N, C-alpha and C positions, 0 to 999 in steps of 0.2 A: 504494500500500500504506500507507494512512493510517488510523489508528484515530481516529475523531471522538469528542469529548467527549459529543456528543448521542446517540450510539448507545445503544440499549438492550442489556441483556445478551444477549438472544436474537438481536438483529441482529449483535452482535459475534461471537457463536458461529458464526452462519452465514457471516459474512465471513471469519473465521479459517479455517474449513474450506475455503472456496473458494480462499483464498490458498495454503494448504498443499497442496491437491490440484493446484494450478497448477504447483507445483515438484516434483511427483511423489512426495509423501509419502503412503505407503499408509495410515498411521494418522491421516489428516488430522483427522477429526472427534473422535476420542478425544483427540488432542493439543490441539485447540482447547478442548475442555471442561476438561482438566486445567490448562492454562495460565490460562484464565479464572477457574476456581475458586481457584487459588493466588493470582493477582494480586488478586482481590477479597477473599481471606481468608474465603471462604464454603464451605459444604458443598453437595453436590448437591441436597439438599432445599431449601436456600435459593434455588437457581437455579430450581427448579420453582415455589416459592412467589412469587418476584418476578422473572419473566422480562423484564418491561418496565421494570424500574428502569434509569434512565440511568447511564452509566458515570461521568461527571464527569471533570475534568482529570487528577487524580492516577492514577486507575485506567487511564484511556486511555493515559497515558504509560508506566505499568508494562507494560501489554499491548503497546504499541509496541516496547518494549525486548525483550520475550519473542519477539515475532514476528520482529524483525530477526535474532535469534539462530537461531530455528528454521528460517527459510528458507535459512540457510547450512548447515543439517543438523547443528546442535548438538542432541544428543538432549534430549528433554524432561527426563529425569532430571538431566542436567548443568545445565540451566537452573535447575531447582528446587533442585539441590544435595542431593537425597535421593530415595529410591525405596522402594517397599514390597516385602517378600519374606516369604513365610510369614505374611502378615498383620501383619508387624512393620515399623516404620520404620527405615531405615538411611541415615545421613548418608554422603555420597560425597566423595572427593577424586580428583584426576586420576590418582593412582597405583593406584586400585582400579577393578575392573570394575563396571559397572552390574549389580546382581543381576537375573537374568532368570528368568522363570517355569520355563523348562526345568530350571534348577538345583534347583528344588524337588523334582525327581525323586530327587536324591541323598538329600535329607532323608527323603523317603518310603521309599526303598529301605532306608536304614539303620534306620528305625523298624520296618519289616516284618521285617527280619533279626533285630532285637533284641526281637521281640515277647514272648519269655519273660522278658526283663529290663526291659522298658520301664517297668513300674509297680513294679519292685523294683530300682531302679538306684543305690542308695546305694553310693558308692565306685567307680562306673564311670568310667573315664578315657577321654577323647576327645582325639584329636590332629587338627588341621586343617592340612593342608599347603598353603601358598599361600593364606593366609586372606583376603587382600584386605580387603573391608569387614567381614569376620567373619560374613557372613550364614549360612553353613552351620553353623558352631559355635554361634552364638548361638541360632539356631532350634532346634537339638537340645537345648541347655541349657534353653531355654524349655519344651520338651516334657518333659524328664526332670529333675525338680527335685532329684534326689539325685546327679546326675552332675557331674563337674568336667572342665574342658577347657583345652587349650593350643592357641593358634593361632600359626603361624609364617609369616613372609614375609621376603623380602629387601629390601623397600621400607620404610624407616623411617616414611614418611608413612602407609602402609597399616597398620602396627602401631599407630600413634597413633589412627587413625580407628576401627580395630576395637575398641580399648579404649574409646573414646568411645561406640561403638554398644553395647558390652556394658553400660556404665553406663546408657545411654538406655533399654535394654530390660530392666534389672533383674537382670542375671546377672553383674555385675562381680565379685561376691564368689566366683564359681565359675569365673572365666575369667582366664587370663593370656596375654600375647602377647609374643613374642620374635623376634629376628632369627635366621634359620636358612635354609639352602638344602636343601630337601627332607629336613629332619629331621636333618641332620648336627649333632652336638653336643647333640641333644635326648635327655633321659633317659627311657627307657621303663620298663616296657612299658605299652601302651595297649590297652584292650579294643575300641575302635573308632577307626579311622583313616578320615578323609574327605578328599576333595580334588576340586576342579574345576581341574585343571591346564591349562596352555596346550596346545591340541591341534590348532592350525591349521598346516598345512604352510606354511613361509615363502613359497613361491612363490604361495600363494593369498591372502595377507593384503591385498596391494594391489588385489585384485579385489573386496573386500568393500564393502558400503555405507559411505558416508562416516561415518555415525554410529559405526561400529565402527573402521574403519581409521585415522580421524583422531583420534577422541576416546577410544577405549579404550587403555590402556597396552600398548604392543607386547610388553613382557615377559610380560604375562598372556595374550597371544594366540599367541606364537611357539612352535610345537612342534618346530622343527627341520626338516630336509629332508623327513621323512616324517610329521611331526606326532606322533611317538611318543617323542621324547627324554625328556619329563618322566615318562612311564610307566615307562621303563627305569630312570630315577633313583629313582623311588619303589620299584620292585621291588628295587633294590639296597639300599635303606634298611630295608625291612620286617623282615628277620630280626632286627634289633636293636631294633625299635620295637613290633612286634605281639606281644601276649600269646598264649600257647597258648589255642586256642579263640576267639581274637579274630577280628573281621571288618573288612573294608575296603570302603568304598563310594566309587566313583569315577564322576565324570562323564566322558563321552566324546563325540566327534563322531558324528553320525548315520550316517556312513559307516565307522565304526570298530568295528562290532559283531563283526567277526571278528578284526581285527588287535590290538586292545587285550586281549581275553581270552587270545589266544594267548601273549602275553608272560608272563602269570601262570600259565597252564596248564602251560607248559614248566617252570616252577619248582615245580610240585606243588600249587598252590592249587586249591581247589574253587571253581567259578564258578557264581553264580546270576544269572539274568537273560539277556538285557538287560531292563531296566525301561523302559517307554515314557514319553515326555514327553506334554504336552497335545496335540501334533500327531501322536501315535501313531508317533513316530520313536524308535528305540533310543537311550537317553540315559544310562543308568547301569548299572553292574554291581556285584555284591557278591562279594567274595572271602572265603573262609574258610581259615584255617590249620589243616590237619589235625592 
């Protein structure tokens, strides 16, 4: 598993894909391309224009370092230190989840539910519970230029990186971040509350792929014995946080399309959805306060 200085870009791309497939990585060719582009500091079009350009010593060494990490199942996003979400860049820390395309369903569901206010959103207040990298809140603020938002998390490192990401994506003047556990001590009301809470049953976590069970923060995965602890905590907090006529958009596990809505239906909330992710699996619901 040695990257040679004399390899061309296209030879390296083919070689990396073979190495990654050999250790069972399903996204082998995608990962190879992303790591090569990042190591070389080029765009995809540069690769197409110059596929036979040789790597050279410096690039070969950077690629070797990347490959050594990836074959031990360090996620590409962790190697690069950032990931894209809603077509925006987000810097990552160990205490924040890697933003996943499935979570874009929450953003889309919220925008659909707010369609009457999306383009007339001055004064709209958003609360992001368990903000992590800040990807949900920042994406919504990017879409709604008149809205303001608060992101809360119990991890100080997550709060710091969410603030950094707000600055990076040009919404820092409308976003603030603070330490809180499911909204306790946060002053409402909010017109929109969003969350991607931990929803994996504790007994399942150790069976997940190593990219998740080893490299994602366990606090952001652990949903308790049945995976529903965070949803109950959010339900308890909503009466003090959600404005009359406000909405809530929540991510959930693909096997929770019945259990999660039931928690809120019992408390009198109107349920919309589930909204499907890119794999056509139920991924988000919207709650309305009557």
